[in-house]
N, C-alpha and C positions, 0 to 999 in steps of 0.2 A: 745702482752697479759701480764698483771701485776698479779703476784702470790705473796701471803702472807703465812708464815708458823709461827705458833706459837709453842713453846715448851710446852709439857706436863710435868707437876710436880706429881709424884705419892708418897703417903705414906703408908708404910705399918703399919698394927698395929697387933700384934700377943698378945694373951694373953690366959688366960683359963677363960671359962665362963660357969659355972654348970658342970664343970668335963669335960667339952670337948674342948679340945684345938683346937685353930683356928687362921687364918689370915684374915684380911679385908684391902680392900684398897680403897684410895679415888683418885680422880685425877681431876686437873683443868687445864683449859686451852682451846683452840680453834682450831678446826681442819683446815687444809689448806684450804684455799677459794681462788677463783680468779674471775676474772672480764673478761667477755668474750667480743671478739672482736664484735664491733659494726655491722659488718657486717654479723653476725651469729643470730642476734636477731630480724630481719625483720620477718614479719609475712609471711608465705606460702601463695603463689598465687594460687588460683584454676584454672582449666581450662577454666573456664569461665570468666576469668579476674576479680574475685570479691575476694578481701584479705578473707583468713579462718578467721583471727582474728575480722572481723567485719560481723557478720551475719547479721545485719541489712541491709548491700549493696545488698544483693541478691535478684534478684527478687521474687516477691511474687504476692500475689492477688492485682491488681490494681496498680501494678508497671510495666510501659514497658520499654523494652532494646530497645535503638533507634540504628539504624546502623549510624556509622559516615559518610557512604556514602549518599550524596544526589542526586537526580535525576538532571541531566543536563539539563540545556536550550535546547529547539530545536535550531538546529543550523542553519544557513544560508545556502539556496540552493547552492549546487555545479551543474555545467553545466549538468554532467553525471546524476542527479538525474531528470531531466526535460525532458519532452516530449514538443514540440513546434508545435503548427499549428495555421493557421489564417483563418479567414472567412471575405468576402466582406459585407461591410455595407451597406443600401441605400444611394443613392445619396440625397443630399439636397443642395439647393441654390451654386450651383456650387461648393461645397465641397465632397469629396470622404474619406470613412473611411474603416478601418480595424481592427476587434477585433482579437487580439493575445491573445491565451491561453497558460499558462504554467502548464502542468498537471504533475503529480508525475509519473515518471517511474515504471514499474513492479518491485516489489521487494525493491525499494527505502523506506528509511526511512523519515517520514514527516520532512519539513524544511521551511525556512521561507523566504519570499522575499520582500524586502521593496525598493522604489525608482522608476528610471527610466529604461527601458532595452535600451539598443543601438540600433538605427535603420537605416539602409542605404537601399537605392534602389538596386535592383538585376540585374538580366538580363532584357533586353528591351532600355535602354539609358543610358545617363550619370549617372555617382553616385550622389546621392542627400541624404545628411544627415539630418535626422530628428532632428527639434529643440525641445528640451524640456521645455514644457510648463505645468504647472499644470493644466488648464482648456482650452477647445477651443469650436469649434462651436458644436462640437458633445458630451460635457460634458468632465466629468472627476473627478477624485476624491477630486481635488484640494488640497490635501496634500499627503505626504508620509505614507500612510497607511502600517502597518506591516503585511502581509497576512501569516497565516499557510498554506501551501501547503500539503493538504493530498489526499488520494486516492479518495474521495469524494467530494474534495474542491479545484479546480484548482484557480489559478491566472489570471488576465486578465489586458489587457493594450490595450488604444485605440490609433491608429496611424490615422491622417488627413492629407489629402492634397487638396491644391487647384485645380480645374481642368481646369482651364483658367490662360494662362499666363498673363503678365502684358501689352502684345501688344493685348490681345484679343484671341490670338491662343491656341489651343487645345494642352495640355500637353501629354507629354510621357506615354504611357501605359507601366507600367512595369509588368512583369509576376511572380516577386519573390522580396523578402525581405530579407536583411540579418539581422539577429535579435541575440543580446547579452543580455541574462538575469541579472538584475541587478547585479551589484556586483561581475560579473564573467568575465572572458577573452574568454569564449567559446560561438562563432559566429556560428549560424547555419542559413542554407537557409530553409525558408519558402516558399510552393508553394500557393502565394495567388496574386491575380492582383489589382493592383490600378493605376490608372492614376491619374499625378499630377506633379507640377511643385514646390512647395513648401510642406514640411512635418512637421508635428509636433508629438511628442509621449508624451503621458500623464503618470501618475504614475501607477504603479501596484495597483488593487484594488482585492478584492475577490468576 
């Protein structure tokens, strides 16, 4: 803090005016002055976060105060958010199919799925891994569609199998499939039957 002080000079005049004695004085000078710390000159801030020295910044008609927090995007599904099931599709030209369903678990928040589920054969015979293909004999989305899984909007994926081997013999009948939702490591056993030698799985769709 810097302070400046100037000395006052006083002059006393005495005399008799109109028979009345008296004295008067004059003074010149400047009172002590100072410059405040810059830290004490800041405007006060109201509890609403608006400087008190700037009333125009305060909310008023037609002025909206926005929350800095924005809504987060819907996150990819974790395995615990999903309930998996499957149903057999009709046979066609020596092909067999299963529709997998990825439904939202009770109480879980909406989430997204995209890409291929992992599929392997389960009980019934040797392990066969399903090849990931965009489309097949029974169709398919042809591309990785982003699906938002909600309580009223499950995701689906098609699994196909050839029902006859290269030698013309019947393929193994499997009673379960081991299914891993896209982009997770949570493998589940789905109770659905399919007989096949070679399996394909297509990307999820809504």
